[in-house]
Every structure is written in structure tokens, then in C-alpha cells.
N, C-alpha and C positions, 0 to 999 in steps of 0.2 A: 504493496501500500505506499509504506513513505517514497520507495525505489520511485514507480508513476506521478506522486506528485512531481517528485524533485527533475524529469523527464519530464514532464508538460512546465517545467513552470523553465524551464531551461532555453523549449524549444517556442514557448512566450518570448522570454525574454532574444532569444536568436533572434526571432520577426521584428521584434523595436525594435534590436538593431542596425540593423539589417535597413527598415524603415528610415532610420535617423541616415543611414548612409548612403544613402540610395538621394537625401533633402537638400544634403554635403556639397554630394560632388554634384549634384544639379546647379544650387548654389553659384558653386566654385566656376562651371564654364557656363554659366551665363555671363555670369560679373569680367569673367575672361573676352567671351566673344565683344562681349560691350566695351569694354576695354580694347580690341580689337578693330575694333568699324569704326572708321576715320568720318568720325563730321566737323563738313566744309563750315568756314569761320563764314560770317554774309562780307560778301569782297564789295559790293555799291554801298553809300550810298544816297540813299535819297533826301534831294529837300525837293519841299515843295512852297511855292511862296503864296500866301493866302494875304483876299483883299477883301473885310469885313466889310460892308453894306449897313450902316448903321441910321435910325430913321429916329 
């Protein structure tokens, strides 16, 4: 009885640790891909002149 309880606990613990490892690896992959993507900075400066006609 005790042996089966311990084995069930270890299986549940292993599944929980695999889930944690999966999310850690997934977040590392997402962070590294976001770091590798080159986002260009805006290169043109847009200036506009507004004329207000007040009554």
C-alpha cells in the first residue's frame, strides 16, 4: 500500500516538473526569438503645418 502511494506521488511530481520544464523552455524560446527579430526604427520624420481658422 505504501509503495503504490509513493509511486503515484512520484508520477504526479514528474508530470508536474515536466510541465514546468516545458513552460520554462517555451518562454526561453519566445524571448530568444523576440530578441532575434530586427524591428526597424522609424527613419522619416513627418512634419505637418496646421493653420487654424478661428472665428
